[in-house]
C-alpha positions in Angstrom: 33.4 122.1 -79.0 31.8 120.6 -81.9 28.3 119.7 -81.3 25.0 118.8 -83.1 22.2 120.9 -82.1 18.8 120.6 -83.4 16.2 123.4 -83.0 12.3 122.9 -82.6 10.2 125.7 -83.1 7.3 124.9 -80.6 6.0 128.7 -81.0 7.2 132.2 -82.2 8.8 132.6 -78.6 9.6 129.1 -77.5 12.2 126.6 -78.9 13.1 123.1 -77.9 17.1 122.3 -78.3 18.3 118.8 -78.7 21.9 119.1 -78.0 24.5 116.3 -78.6 28.0 116.3 -77.8 30.1 113.9 -79.8 31.5 110.8 -78.0 35.1 112.1 -78.9 34.4 115.3 -77.0 33.1 113.4 -74.2 36.0 111.0 -74.0 38.5 113.8 -74.0 36.6 115.6 -71.2 36.5 112.5 -69.0 40.2 111.7 -69.8 41.1 115.2 -68.7 39.0 114.9 -65.7 40.4 111.7 -64.7 44.1 113.1 -65.1 43.1 116.0 -62.5 41.5 113.3 -60.0 44.6 111.3 -60.2 46.7 114.1 -58.9 44.6 114.3 -55.7 43.5 110.7 -55.6 43.9 109.0 -52.0 44.5 105.2 -52.8 45.6 102.9 -50.0 49.4 102.0 -50.6 50.1 104.7 -52.8 51.1 108.4 -52.2 48.8 111.0 -53.6 49.1 111.4 -57.1 50.9 108.2 -57.8 48.2 105.5 -57.6 47.5 104.0 -61.2 45.0 105.4 -63.4 43.0 102.0 -63.4 42.8 102.1 -59.8 41.9 105.9 -59.5 39.0 105.0 -62.1 37.8 102.1 -60.4 37.3 104.0 -57.2 36.1 107.4 -58.3 34.5 106.7 -61.5 30.9 107.6 -60.4 32.3 111.1 -58.7 34.1 111.6 -62.0 31.2 111.1 -64.2 28.9 113.2 -62.0 31.5 116.1 -62.1 31.8 115.7 -66.0 28.1 116.1 -66.1 28.0 119.2 -63.9 30.8 120.5 -66.2 29.4 119.4 -69.7 25.7 120.3 -69.3 26.3 124.4 -68.7 29.3 124.4 -71.2 27.3 122.7 -73.9 24.2 125.0 -73.2 26.2 127.9 -73.5 27.9 126.9 -77.0 24.4 125.7 -78.1 23.1 129.1 -77.8 26.3 130.7 -79.4 25.9 128.3 -82.3 22.0 128.9 -82.7 22.1 132.7 -81.9 19.3 132.2 -79.6 18.4 134.9 -77.3 17.0 133.2 -74.2 14.7 134.7 -71.9 14.5 131.8 -69.5 14.7 127.9 -69.3 11.2 126.5 -69.1 11.9 122.6 -69.2 14.8 120.0 -69.7 15.1 116.3 -69.4 15.0 114.6 -66.2 18.1 112.8 -65.1 20.5 113.5 -67.6 23.1 111.2 -67.5 26.8 110.9 -68.9 28.7 107.9 -70.1 32.4 108.4 -71.1 32.2 106.5 -73.8 29.0 107.4 -75.5 27.9 110.9 -76.8 26.2 113.0 -74.3 22.9 114.4 -75.4 19.7 116.0 -73.7 16.7 118.4 -74.7 16.0 121.9 -73.2 13.0 124.2 -74.0 13.6 127.7 -73.7 11.7 130.9 -74.1 13.2 133.4 -76.6 13.1 137.2 -76.9 10.5 138.1 -79.6 11.4 139.7 -82.7 10.0 143.1 -83.0 9.4 145.7 -85.8 9.7 149.2 -84.1 7.5 152.0 -85.4 9.1 155.5 -86.1 9.4 156.6 -82.7 11.4 159.6 -83.2 9.2 162.9 -83.0 6.2 161.2 -81.7 3.2 163.9 -82.2 1.6 165.0 -78.9 -1.1 167.4 -77.9 -0.4 169.5 -74.8 -3.7 170.7 -73.3 -3.7 174.4 -71.8 -3.4 174.8 -68.1 -5.8 177.4 -66.6 -6.2 177.9 -62.7 -9.1 179.7 -62.0 -9.9 181.7 -58.7 -12.4 179.0 -57.9 -9.7 176.3 -57.9 -7.6 178.3 -55.7 -10.5 179.0 -53.1 -11.5 175.3 -53.3 -8.0 174.3 -52.2 -8.0 176.8 -49.6 -11.4 175.6 -48.3 -10.0 172.0 -48.2 -7.0 173.2 -46.2 -9.2 175.1 -44.0 -11.5 171.9 -43.4 -8.1 170.1 -42.5 -7.7 172.6 -39.6 -11.3 173.0 -38.7 -12.5 172.8 -35.0 -15.9 172.3 -33.2 -18.0 174.5 -31.1 -20.8 173.7 -29.1 -24.4 174.4 -30.8 -27.5 175.1 -28.9 -29.7 177.4 -31.2 -30.3 175.1 -34.3 -30.9 171.4 -35.1 -28.3 169.1 -36.5 -26.7 170.0 -39.9 -24.6 168.1 -42.2 -21.1 167.8 -40.9 -21.8 168.4 -37.2 -20.5 165.9 -34.5 -23.5 164.9 -32.7 -23.8 163.2 -29.2 -26.6 160.5 -29.1 -28.4 157.6 -27.2 -29.5 155.0 -29.3 -31.2 151.6 -28.8 -31.7 149.3 -31.9 -34.5 146.6 -32.6 -35.1 143.9 -35.4 -38.6 143.0 -36.0 -39.7 144.8 -32.8 -37.3 142.9 -30.7 -34.0 144.1 -29.0 -31.1 143.5 -31.1 -29.3 141.8 -28.6 -31.6 138.9 -28.9 -31.5 138.7 -32.6 -28.1 139.2 -32.9 -25.9 138.6 -30.0 -22.7 138.9 -32.1 -23.4 142.5 -33.2 -21.7 144.0 -30.1 -21.7 147.7 -30.0 -24.9 148.0 -32.5 -27.7 147.1 -29.8 -27.4 150.5 -27.9 -25.0 152.9 -26.7 -25.1 156.2 -24.6 -23.3 159.7 -25.2 -22.2 158.4 -28.6 -20.6 160.8 -30.7 -20.6 160.5 -34.6 -20.6 162.8 -37.6 -23.8 163.7 -39.1 -22.9 162.5 -42.8 -21.6 159.7 -45.0 -18.3 159.5 -42.6 -20.2 158.1 -39.8 -19.5 154.6 -38.7 -22.9 153.5 -40.3 -23.2 156.3 -43.1 -27.2 156.1 -43.1 -27.4 156.7 -39.3 -25.1 159.7 -39.7 -27.1 161.1 -42.5 -30.4 160.4 -40.6 -29.7 163.0 -37.9 -30.1 165.9 -40.1 -32.8 168.5 -38.6 -33.0 167.0 -35.1 -32.6 169.4 -32.4 -31.0 168.7 -28.8 -33.6 166.4 -26.8 -35.6 165.3 -30.1 -35.9 161.7 -31.0 -36.2 159.6 -34.3 -36.2 156.3 -35.6 -33.8 155.8 -38.3 -34.4 152.6 -40.4 -31.2 151.0 -42.1 -31.1 147.9 -44.2 -27.9 146.1 -44.0 -26.6 144.6 -47.4 -25.7 141.0 -48.2 -22.0 141.4 -47.1 -22.6 143.0 -43.6 -20.2 141.6 -40.9 -23.0 140.0 -38.8 -24.6 137.3 -40.7 -28.1 137.4 -39.1 -28.3 141.2 -40.0 -27.6 140.7 -43.6 -30.6 141.9 -45.9 -32.4 142.9 -42.8 -34.0 146.2 -41.7 -32.7 147.5 -38.2 -34.4 150.4 -36.5 -32.1 152.7 -34.4 -34.2 154.9 -31.9 -31.9 157.9 -31.4 -32.1 160.9 -29.2 -29.7 163.8 -29.7 -27.9 165.0 -26.7 -25.3 167.5 -27.8 -24.2 169.1 -31.1 -21.1 170.5 -32.1 -20.9 172.6 -35.3 -17.8 172.5 -37.6 -16.0 176.0 -37.5 -13.3 176.6 -40.3 -10.6 178.8 -39.4 -10.0 182.4 -40.7 -7.1 183.3 -43.0 -5.3 184.9 -40.0 -1.6 185.0 -38.8 -1.9 182.0 -37.2 -3.4 180.0 -39.9 -1.0 181.2 -42.4 2.0 181.0 -40.3 3.0 177.3 -41.5 2.9 178.4 -45.1 5.5 181.0 -44.6 3.6 183.8 -46.4 3.3 187.5 -45.4 -0.5 187.7 -46.1 -3.6 186.1 -47.6 -2.6 187.6 -51.0 0.7 185.9 -51.1 -1.1 182.5 -49.8 -3.4 182.8 -52.7 -0.6 183.2 -55.1 1.3 180.3 -53.6 -1.6 177.9 -53.7 -2.1 179.2 -57.5 1.6 178.2 -58.1 1.2 174.8 -56.2 -1.9 174.1 -58.4 -0.4 175.0 -61.7 2.8 172.9 -60.7 0.3 169.8 -60.0 -1.5 170.4 -63.3 1.7 170.6 -65.4 3.0 167.3 -63.5 -0.3 165.7 -64.5 -0.2 166.9 -68.1 3.4 165.3 -68.3 2.2 162.0 -67.0 -0.7 162.1 -69.4 1.8 163.1 -72.5 3.8 160.0 -71.4 0.8 157.7 -71.4 0.2 159.0 -74.8 3.6 157.9 -75.9 2.9 154.4 -74.2 -0.2 154.2 -76.0 1.5 155.2 -79.3 4.1 152.5 -78.8 1.5 149.8 -77.9 -0.8 150.4 -80.7 2.0 150.5 -83.4 3.8 147.1 -82.6 2.3 143.8 -82.7 4.4 140.7 -81.7 3.9 137.4 -79.6 5.0 137.8 -75.9 6.8 134.8 -74.1 4.5 133.1 -71.9 7.0 132.8 -68.9 7.4 136.6 -68.8 3.6 137.1 -69.0 3.0 134.3 -66.2 5.7 135.7 -64.0 4.5 139.5 -64.4 0.9 138.3 -63.7 1.8 136.3 -60.7 3.7 139.3 -59.1 0.4 141.4 -59.8 -2.0 139.0 -58.4 0.2 139.1 -55.1 0.0 143.0 -55.3 -3.8 142.9 -55.8 -4.2 140.5 -52.8 -1.9 142.4 -50.7 -3.8 145.6 -51.4 -7.2 143.9 -50.5 -5.7 142.5 -47.4 -4.7 146.0 -46.2 -8.3 147.4 -47.1 -9.5 144.6 -44.6 -11.1 142.3 -47.4 -11.8 138.9 -45.9 -10.0 135.9 -47.7 -13.3 134.4 -48.6 -14.3 137.5 -50.4 -11.2 137.6 -52.4 -11.8 134.0 -53.4 -15.1 134.8 -54.7 -13.2 137.4 -56.9 -10.5 134.9 -57.9 -11.3 134.9 -61.6 -11.8 138.4 -62.0 -8.3 139.1 -60.1 -6.5 136.6 -62.3 -8.0 138.1 -65.4 -7.2 141.8 -64.5 -3.6 140.7 -63.5 -3.1 138.9 -66.8 -4.3 141.7 -69.0 -2.0 144.4 -67.0 0.8 141.9 -67.3 0.5 141.6 -70.8 0.6 145.3 -71.4 3.8 146.0 -68.9 5.5 143.1 -70.6 5.0 144.4 -74.1 5.9 147.9 -73.1 8.9 146.7 -71.4 10.1 144.9 -74.5 9.5 147.8 -76.9 11.3 150.4 -74.8 14.2 148.2 -74.1 14.5 147.5 -77.9 14.4 151.3 -78.5 17.2 151.7 -75.7 19.3 149.4 -77.7 19.0 150.7 -81.1 19.6 154.4 -79.5 22.5 153.0 -77.4 21.0 154.2 -74.2 22.6 152.6 -71.1 22.7 152.8 -67.4 26.0 153.5 -65.7 26.9 151.9 -62.3 26.5 155.4 -60.8 23.3 156.2 -62.3 22.2 152.7 -61.0 23.5 153.7 -57.4 21.8 157.1 -57.7 18.6 155.6 -58.6 18.9 153.0 -55.7 19.4 155.9 -53.1 16.4 157.8 -54.4 14.4 154.9 -54.1 15.3 153.9 -50.9 14.8 157.2 -49.4 11.4 157.1 -51.0 10.8 153.9 -48.9 12.6 155.2 -45.8 15.3 152.9 -46.1 19.1 153.3 -46.1 20.5 152.8 -49.7 23.0 150.0 -48.5 19.9 148.2 -47.1 18.1 148.2 -50.5 21.4 147.3 -52.2 21.6 144.3 -50.1 18.0 143.2 -51.2 19.0 143.6 -54.8 22.2 141.7 -54.4 20.8 138.7 -56.3 22.1 139.4 -59.8 18.6 138.6 -61.5 16.8 141.4 -59.0 19.7 143.9 -60.0 19.2 143.3 -63.6 15.5 143.7 -63.5 15.9 147.0 -61.5 18.5 148.0 -64.1 16.0 147.5 -66.7 13.3 149.5 -65.0 15.8 152.6 -64.7 16.7 151.9 -68.6 13.1 151.9 -69.3 12.6 155.5 -67.4 15.7 156.8 -69.1 14.1 155.5 -72.6 11.1 157.1 -72.0 12.6 160.3 -71.0 14.4 160.2 -74.3 11.3 159.6 -76.3 9.8 162.7 -74.4 12.3 164.9 -75.0 12.4 164.0 -78.8 8.4 164.3 -79.1 6.6 166.7 -81.4 4.5 168.4 -78.7 1.7 171.1 -79.9 -0.2 173.3 -77.7 
C-alpha cells in the first residue's frame, strides 16, 4: 500500500505518526469491499448476489464504510511501522472518531512510545570479586541454639523471680490519671483489667513494655508498670497518654531448651551430635554461597546500570510503577496497616515505586538487548518448564498457571522474564570472578 507517513519526534522515546492513505487506495479497497458485500446482500426482489451494485451500495454503504475503516486502520498502521522502521512499545494516543470516506484520502494521527536506542558497555568478562566464605564454630552453635529455641518448652518455676523470656501469669488493672481505664477509654477492651493472663516477659508480649517490665518480680509480688502509648495507638483516647498497669505475678514458667539427644536429632536424620554439627555447617556454607552468588549477580546489575545511559519510555515506567504501588499497598494491607495510614504515606509510596520502576525497566531493556545481540532465546519447552516450576512454587497446577498466562501479552511478559534470567546466567558464567 502506498502511503504518506509523517513522523514527529515528541521525545527520544515518543513519536507521533500522521498516516495518509491515498484516495486511489481507499477507492480500490471500497470497491473490493462492495463487490464482496454484493455476493451476500439480501435485497428484496433479487436473489442473493444478483442485486445491482447501486442498490447494494444504497442500502449497505454505512456498514461497508465501517468495515472498511476497521480493515484500513490496522493495515495502514502496520505498514506505516514497516515503512518507518519504528519499534513500538505501545500506543499512547490516537485521533478520536476516525472516519473513512470512499472518495477521499484516509488520514489519522497516532502517538506511540518506541524502544530506546541503547549503547551497550563491554559486558563480556565483567570483573567481579568473590568474598571468602568462612563458617565458624560460633556460627554453628548459634544456628543450633536457634533450632533449640524453636523446640523449647516451659517448666514451672518457684525458686527465682521473672527472667527475660519467661512465660508469666499475671493479674492486672489499669488506670489513666488515677481513674480506672474503662472510664477513660471504654473502647480499649481488654486493657482495663485481666486475671490469670499469660504473657512473655520480653518485647514479644502483646504490649512489649509490659512484658519487659516484669523482670525481677517473684510470685506474689506486685508492681506498677507505666506505659506511654504513641500517637498511632489504636485507641484514640490513649494516644500520647501514660497508663499505669498494676501487676501481680501469679505464676512463672521458665523456658527450657532441649538437649541434643536422640529425640531432638531424629528429624535431622543424623547419627549423633558430631554429624549434626557437620550437617549444620554444610547448610550454613550453602546459604552463604547462595547469598554470595546473589551479591555477585547484583554487582552485574550495578555494572550494567552504571554503564548505560538512555531515556526510558514513559509508558513503560508508568506501568511498572503502578504495579509496584499495588504490590506495596497489598503488602501494607497484609501487615494490618489501615487505609488512612497508607494515604498519609501516599507520596512516599509513589516516589519509591517510581524509582524502583525506573531501575527495573532500565535493567530489562539492557538485558533484553544483550539477549538479542548474543542470540539468546527461550524455547517453548523452556517456557513450559519455567511455568511448571513457578506453579509448584505457588502451590498451583501448571495448567492453571498456563490459563492465567493465556493472554498473549502476559505470556510474552513472562517469556521476557525468563529471557532476562537466562541472559543474566550467561553474563554470570562469562564473568571474570576473582577470589
